[in-house]
Biotite code that builds the C-alpha atoms (Angstrom):
import biotite.structure as struc

atoms = struc.array([
    struc.Atom([-21.996, -10.146, 9.089], chain_id="A", res_id=1, res_name="MET", atom_name="CA", element="C"),
    struc.Atom([-22.578, -12.242, 12.748], chain_id="A", res_id=2, res_name="THR", atom_name="CA", element="C"),
    struc.Atom([-20.414, -10.668, 15.262], chain_id="A", res_id=3, res_name="PRO", atom_name="CA", element="C"),
    struc.Atom([-18.721, -12.403, 17.574], chain_id="A", res_id=4, res_name="THR", atom_name="CA", element="C"),
    struc.Atom([-18.723, -12.171, 21.579], chain_id="A", res_id=5, res_name="LEU", atom_name="CA", element="C"),
    struc.Atom([-15.799, -10.572, 21.990], chain_id="A", res_id=6, res_name="GLY", atom_name="CA", element="C"),
    struc.Atom([-17.060, -7.703, 19.309], chain_id="A", res_id=7, res_name="GLU", atom_name="CA", element="C"),
    struc.Atom([-20.361, -7.590, 21.243], chain_id="A", res_id=8, res_name="ILE", atom_name="CA", element="C"),
    struc.Atom([-18.744, -7.293, 24.510], chain_id="A", res_id=9, res_name="LEU", atom_name="CA", element="C"),
    struc.Atom([-16.622, -4.108, 22.832], chain_id="A", res_id=10, res_name="THR", atom_name="CA", element="C"),
    struc.Atom([-19.309, -2.827, 21.144], chain_id="A", res_id=11, res_name="ALA", atom_name="CA", element="C"),
    struc.Atom([-21.282, -2.469, 24.544], chain_id="A", res_id=12, res_name="ASN", atom_name="CA", element="C"),
    struc.Atom([-17.958, -1.279, 26.433], chain_id="A", res_id=13, res_name="ALA", atom_name="CA", element="C"),
    struc.Atom([-17.489, 1.367, 24.160], chain_id="A", res_id=14, res_name="ARG", atom_name="CA", element="C"),
    struc.Atom([-21.529, 2.544, 24.538], chain_id="A", res_id=15, res_name="VAL", atom_name="CA", element="C"),
    struc.Atom([-21.127, 2.649, 28.015], chain_id="A", res_id=16, res_name="ILE", atom_name="CA", element="C"),
    struc.Atom([-17.482, 4.647, 28.335], chain_id="A", res_id=17, res_name="THR", atom_name="CA", element="C"),
    struc.Atom([-19.628, 7.418, 26.151], chain_id="A", res_id=18, res_name="ASN", atom_name="CA", element="C"),
    struc.Atom([-22.740, 7.985, 27.924], chain_id="A", res_id=19, res_name="LEU", atom_name="CA", element="C"),
    struc.Atom([-22.218, 11.498, 27.882], chain_id="A", res_id=20, res_name="ALA", atom_name="CA", element="C"),
    struc.Atom([-24.988, 13.783, 29.151], chain_id="A", res_id=21, res_name="ALA", atom_name="CA", element="C"),
    struc.Atom([-24.999, 15.984, 26.461], chain_id="A", res_id=22, res_name="GLU", atom_name="CA", element="C"),
    struc.Atom([-24.874, 12.966, 23.904], chain_id="A", res_id=23, res_name="ASP", atom_name="CA", element="C"),
    struc.Atom([-28.503, 12.898, 23.433], chain_id="A", res_id=24, res_name="GLY", atom_name="CA", element="C"),
    struc.Atom([-29.998, 13.371, 27.271], chain_id="A", res_id=25, res_name="GLY", atom_name="CA", element="C"),
    struc.Atom([-31.142, 11.031, 30.096], chain_id="A", res_id=26, res_name="VAL", atom_name="CA", element="C"),
    struc.Atom([-33.540, 9.289, 27.661], chain_id="A", res_id=27, res_name="ALA", atom_name="CA", element="C"),
    struc.Atom([-31.161, 8.215, 24.473], chain_id="A", res_id=28, res_name="TYR", atom_name="CA", element="C"),
    struc.Atom([-28.814, 7.312, 27.667], chain_id="A", res_id=29, res_name="SER", atom_name="CA", element="C"),
    struc.Atom([-30.880, 5.109, 28.935], chain_id="A", res_id=30, res_name="ALA", atom_name="CA", element="C"),
    struc.Atom([-32.205, 4.087, 25.536], chain_id="A", res_id=31, res_name="ALA", atom_name="CA", element="C"),
    struc.Atom([-28.568, 2.578, 24.749], chain_id="A", res_id=32, res_name="ARG", atom_name="CA", element="C"),
    struc.Atom([-28.289, 0.661, 27.886], chain_id="A", res_id=33, res_name="LEU", atom_name="CA", element="C"),
    struc.Atom([-30.723, -1.388, 27.142], chain_id="A", res_id=34, res_name="GLY", atom_name="CA", element="C"),
    struc.Atom([-29.412, -2.420, 24.061], chain_id="A", res_id=35, res_name="VAL", atom_name="CA", element="C"),
    struc.Atom([-25.924, -2.247, 25.909], chain_id="A", res_id=36, res_name="VAL", atom_name="CA", element="C"),
    struc.Atom([-28.454, -4.831, 28.167], chain_id="A", res_id=37, res_name="ALA", atom_name="CA", element="C"),
    struc.Atom([-29.914, -7.096, 25.238], chain_id="A", res_id=38, res_name="LEU", atom_name="CA", element="C"),
    struc.Atom([-26.764, -7.636, 23.756], chain_id="A", res_id=39, res_name="LEU", atom_name="CA", element="C"),
    struc.Atom([-24.987, -8.330, 27.249], chain_id="A", res_id=40, res_name="SER", atom_name="CA", element="C"),
    struc.Atom([-28.231, -11.262, 27.349], chain_id="A", res_id=41, res_name="MET", atom_name="CA", element="C"),
    struc.Atom([-27.065, -12.640, 24.621], chain_id="A", res_id=42, res_name="LEU", atom_name="CA", element="C"),
    struc.Atom([-24.050, -12.919, 24.796], chain_id="A", res_id=43, res_name="ALA", atom_name="CA", element="C"),
    struc.Atom([-24.360, -14.647, 28.089], chain_id="A", res_id=44, res_name="ALA", atom_name="CA", element="C"),
    struc.Atom([-26.053, -17.141, 26.463], chain_id="A", res_id=45, res_name="GLN", atom_name="CA", element="C"),
    struc.Atom([-23.672, -17.340, 23.824], chain_id="A", res_id=46, res_name="GLU", atom_name="CA", element="C"),
    struc.Atom([-20.770, -17.744, 26.201], chain_id="A", res_id=47, res_name="ALA", atom_name="CA", element="C"),
    struc.Atom([-22.418, -19.962, 27.560], chain_id="A", res_id=48, res_name="GLU", atom_name="CA", element="C"),
    struc.Atom([-23.083, -23.394, 24.966], chain_id="A", res_id=49, res_name="LYS", atom_name="CA", element="C"),
    struc.Atom([-20.999, -21.052, 22.024], chain_id="A", res_id=50, res_name="GLY", atom_name="CA", element="C"),
    struc.Atom([-17.983, -23.605, 22.674], chain_id="A", res_id=51, res_name="VAL", atom_name="CA", element="C"),
    struc.Atom([-20.070, -26.536, 22.185], chain_id="A", res_id=52, res_name="SER", atom_name="CA", element="C"),
    struc.Atom([-22.172, -25.148, 19.513], chain_id="A", res_id=53, res_name="VAL", atom_name="CA", element="C"),
    struc.Atom([-19.125, -25.063, 17.523], chain_id="A", res_id=54, res_name="ARG", atom_name="CA", element="C"),
    struc.Atom([-17.264, -28.928, 18.476], chain_id="A", res_id=55, res_name="LEU", atom_name="CA", element="C"),
    struc.Atom([-20.560, -30.213, 17.520], chain_id="A", res_id=56, res_name="GLN", atom_name="CA", element="C"),
    struc.Atom([-21.273, -28.202, 14.460], chain_id="A", res_id=57, res_name="GLU", atom_name="CA", element="C"),
    struc.Atom([-17.751, -28.955, 13.148], chain_id="A", res_id=58, res_name="ASN", atom_name="CA", element="C"),
    struc.Atom([-18.134, -32.486, 14.198], chain_id="A", res_id=59, res_name="ASP", atom_name="CA", element="C"),
    struc.Atom([-21.623, -33.374, 12.082], chain_id="A", res_id=60, res_name="ALA", atom_name="CA", element="C"),
    struc.Atom([-19.710, -31.374, 9.097], chain_id="A", res_id=61, res_name="ILE", atom_name="CA", element="C"),
    struc.Atom([-16.768, -33.158, 8.874], chain_id="A", res_id=62, res_name="ALA", atom_name="CA", element="C"),
    struc.Atom([-18.737, -36.650, 9.928], chain_id="A", res_id=63, res_name="ALA", atom_name="CA", element="C"),
    struc.Atom([-21.339, -36.006, 6.636], chain_id="A", res_id=64, res_name="LEU", atom_name="CA", element="C"),
    struc.Atom([-18.246, -34.387, 4.433], chain_id="A", res_id=65, res_name="LEU", atom_name="CA", element="C"),
    struc.Atom([-16.273, -38.211, 5.751], chain_id="A", res_id=66, res_name="ALA", atom_name="CA", element="C"),
    struc.Atom([-19.482, -40.555, 4.594], chain_id="A", res_id=67, res_name="GLU", atom_name="CA", element="C"),
    struc.Atom([-19.724, -38.591, 1.027], chain_id="A", res_id=68, res_name="ALA", atom_name="CA", element="C"),
    struc.Atom([-16.129, -38.626, 0.232], chain_id="A", res_id=69, res_name="ALA", atom_name="CA", element="C"),
    struc.Atom([-16.105, -41.302, -1.927], chain_id="A", res_id=70, res_name="ALA", atom_name="CA", element="C"),
    struc.Atom([-19.009, -40.759, -3.868], chain_id="A", res_id=71, res_name="ASP", atom_name="CA", element="C"),
    struc.Atom([-18.065, -36.299, -4.310], chain_id="A", res_id=72, res_name="TYR", atom_name="CA", element="C"),
    struc.Atom([-14.290, -35.987, -3.758], chain_id="A", res_id=73, res_name="PRO", atom_name="CA", element="C"),
    struc.Atom([-15.020, -32.625, -3.166], chain_id="A", res_id=74, res_name="VAL", atom_name="CA", element="C"),
    struc.Atom([-16.031, -33.344, 0.451], chain_id="A", res_id=75, res_name="ALA", atom_name="CA", element="C"),
    struc.Atom([-13.058, -33.190, 2.916], chain_id="A", res_id=76, res_name="VAL", atom_name="CA", element="C"),
    struc.Atom([-13.353, -32.711, 6.635], chain_id="A", res_id=77, res_name="GLY", atom_name="CA", element="C"),
    struc.Atom([-10.392, -32.807, 7.777], chain_id="A", res_id=78, res_name="ASP", atom_name="CA", element="C"),
    struc.Atom([-10.856, -29.298, 10.217], chain_id="A", res_id=79, res_name="GLU", atom_name="CA", element="C"),
    struc.Atom([-12.180, -31.265, 12.950], chain_id="A", res_id=80, res_name="ALA", atom_name="CA", element="C"),
    struc.Atom([-9.714, -32.738, 15.219], chain_id="A", res_id=81, res_name="GLY", atom_name="CA", element="C"),
    struc.Atom([-8.281, -29.118, 16.300], chain_id="A", res_id=82, res_name="ALA", atom_name="CA", element="C"),
    struc.Atom([-6.931, -28.993, 19.572], chain_id="A", res_id=83, res_name="ASP", atom_name="CA", element="C"),
    struc.Atom([-7.499, -25.112, 19.372], chain_id="A", res_id=84, res_name="ASP", atom_name="CA", element="C"),
    struc.Atom([-10.656, -24.198, 21.464], chain_id="A", res_id=85, res_name="LEU", atom_name="CA", element="C"),
    struc.Atom([-11.022, -21.058, 21.514], chain_id="A", res_id=86, res_name="THR", atom_name="CA", element="C"),
    struc.Atom([-14.169, -19.882, 19.870], chain_id="A", res_id=87, res_name="LEU", atom_name="CA", element="C"),
    struc.Atom([-11.624, -17.872, 16.964], chain_id="A", res_id=88, res_name="THR", atom_name="CA", element="C"),
    struc.Atom([-10.365, -21.221, 16.225], chain_id="A", res_id=89, res_name="ALA", atom_name="CA", element="C"),
    struc.Atom([-13.263, -23.323, 16.506], chain_id="A", res_id=90, res_name="LEU", atom_name="CA", element="C"),
    struc.Atom([-14.830, -20.102, 14.101], chain_id="A", res_id=91, res_name="ASP", atom_name="CA", element="C"),
    struc.Atom([-12.218, -20.437, 11.474], chain_id="A", res_id=92, res_name="ALA", atom_name="CA", element="C"),
    struc.Atom([-12.436, -23.958, 11.443], chain_id="A", res_id=93, res_name="ALA", atom_name="CA", element="C"),
    struc.Atom([-16.204, -24.251, 11.104], chain_id="A", res_id=94, res_name="ASN", atom_name="CA", element="C"),
    struc.Atom([-15.859, -21.461, 8.063], chain_id="A", res_id=95, res_name="ALA", atom_name="CA", element="C"),
    struc.Atom([-14.110, -23.915, 6.480], chain_id="A", res_id=96, res_name="ARG", atom_name="CA", element="C"),
    struc.Atom([-15.877, -26.750, 6.749], chain_id="A", res_id=97, res_name="LEU", atom_name="CA", element="C"),
    struc.Atom([-19.245, -24.611, 6.147], chain_id="A", res_id=98, res_name="ARG", atom_name="CA", element="C"),
    struc.Atom([-17.825, -23.712, 2.456], chain_id="A", res_id=99, res_name="CYS", atom_name="CA", element="C"),
    struc.Atom([-16.556, -27.635, 2.336], chain_id="A", res_id=100, res_name="HIS", atom_name="CA", element="C"),
    struc.Atom([-20.288, -28.198, 2.664], chain_id="A", res_id=101, res_name="LEU", atom_name="CA", element="C"),
    struc.Atom([-21.425, -26.280, 0.371], chain_id="A", res_id=102, res_name="MET", atom_name="CA", element="C"),
    struc.Atom([-18.970, -27.059, -2.271], chain_id="A", res_id=103, res_name="THR", atom_name="CA", element="C"),
    struc.Atom([-20.906, -30.834, -1.991], chain_id="A", res_id=104, res_name="LEU", atom_name="CA", element="C"),
    struc.Atom([-24.252, -29.994, -1.417], chain_id="A", res_id=105, res_name="HIS", atom_name="CA", element="C"),
    struc.Atom([-23.868, -27.652, -4.704], chain_id="A", res_id=106, res_name="LYS", atom_name="CA", element="C"),
    struc.Atom([-22.616, -31.512, -6.274], chain_id="A", res_id=107, res_name="ALA", atom_name="CA", element="C"),
    struc.Atom([-25.249, -33.064, -4.207], chain_id="A", res_id=108, res_name="VAL", atom_name="CA", element="C"),
    struc.Atom([-27.785, -31.009, -6.411], chain_id="A", res_id=109, res_name="GLU", atom_name="CA", element="C"),
    struc.Atom([-27.004, -30.929, -8.966], chain_id="A", res_id=110, res_name="ALA", atom_name="CA", element="C"),
    struc.Atom([-26.132, -35.167, -9.096], chain_id="A", res_id=111, res_name="ALA", atom_name="CA", element="C"),
    struc.Atom([-30.167, -35.044, -8.142], chain_id="A", res_id=112, res_name="GLY", atom_name="CA", element="C"),
    struc.Atom([-28.982, -36.968, -4.867], chain_id="A", res_id=113, res_name="ASP", atom_name="CA", element="C"),
    struc.Atom([-31.747, -36.457, -2.637], chain_id="A", res_id=114, res_name="ALA", atom_name="CA", element="C"),
    struc.Atom([-30.969, -38.950, 0.285], chain_id="A", res_id=115, res_name="ARG", atom_name="CA", element="C"),
    struc.Atom([-28.035, -37.031, 0.962], chain_id="A", res_id=116, res_name="ARG", atom_name="CA", element="C"),
    struc.Atom([-29.768, -33.181, 0.329], chain_id="A", res_id=117, res_name="ASP", atom_name="CA", element="C"),
    struc.Atom([-31.975, -34.273, 2.932], chain_id="A", res_id=118, res_name="ARG", atom_name="CA", element="C"),
    struc.Atom([-28.966, -34.932, 5.366], chain_id="A", res_id=119, res_name="ALA", atom_name="CA", element="C"),
    struc.Atom([-27.683, -31.319, 4.986], chain_id="A", res_id=120, res_name="ILE", atom_name="CA", element="C"),
    struc.Atom([-31.088, -29.843, 4.930], chain_id="A", res_id=121, res_name="LEU", atom_name="CA", element="C"),
    struc.Atom([-31.441, -31.217, 8.242], chain_id="A", res_id=122, res_name="ALA", atom_name="CA", element="C"),
    struc.Atom([-28.119, -30.770, 9.325], chain_id="A", res_id=123, res_name="LEU", atom_name="CA", element="C"),
    struc.Atom([-28.437, -26.878, 8.176], chain_id="A", res_id=124, res_name="TYR", atom_name="CA", element="C"),
    struc.Atom([-31.595, -27.134, 10.480], chain_id="A", res_id=125, res_name="CYS", atom_name="CA", element="C"),
    struc.Atom([-29.914, -28.592, 13.212], chain_id="A", res_id=126, res_name="ASP", atom_name="CA", element="C"),
    struc.Atom([-26.773, -25.962, 12.685], chain_id="A", res_id=127, res_name="MET", atom_name="CA", element="C"),
    struc.Atom([-29.720, -22.973, 13.224], chain_id="A", res_id=128, res_name="ALA", atom_name="CA", element="C"),
    struc.Atom([-31.023, -24.480, 15.969], chain_id="A", res_id=129, res_name="HIS", atom_name="CA", element="C"),
    struc.Atom([-27.927, -25.563, 18.191], chain_id="A", res_id=130, res_name="GLY", atom_name="CA", element="C"),
    struc.Atom([-27.471, -21.461, 17.299], chain_id="A", res_id=131, res_name="ARG", atom_name="CA", element="C"),
    struc.Atom([-30.448, -20.099, 18.201], chain_id="A", res_id=132, res_name="LYS", atom_name="CA", element="C"),
    struc.Atom([-30.358, -17.445, 21.048], chain_id="A", res_id=133, res_name="LEU", atom_name="CA", element="C"),
    struc.Atom([-33.266, -16.325, 22.955], chain_id="A", res_id=134, res_name="ILE", atom_name="CA", element="C"),
    struc.Atom([-34.286, -13.086, 23.861], chain_id="A", res_id=135, res_name="LEU", atom_name="CA", element="C"),
    struc.Atom([-35.951, -11.787, 27.056], chain_id="A", res_id=136, res_name="PRO", atom_name="CA", element="C"),
    struc.Atom([-39.501, -11.281, 27.060], chain_id="A", res_id=137, res_name="GLY", atom_name="CA", element="C"),
])
């Protein structure tokens, strides 16, 4: 499971509102606040680039699917031009596109299409790099 930005911030709020001293003492409360601080820093990075990353991913997946559609009818990529720029809508489109991409990848591997396989693997690497969050030092 990959928690959404909203889920992380909601969890942080729950942890902060339940920091009673009887929950385990000062050290336990301090440790919980440390986790909240770490998650908040990661959430801030996601908030900064989340929409941009999803738009880039969706466009890249849709382009790859469209390019392959003539040879692999399973490849469809009609979700990329959505007008709703909320993270929820972009994640939903991304999930659909990724399902199409995985189906295409299976077909490409079965056909022994090395060129497209390399292109898909490169896209996976690009997507992972785009989603990377930096842990504070």
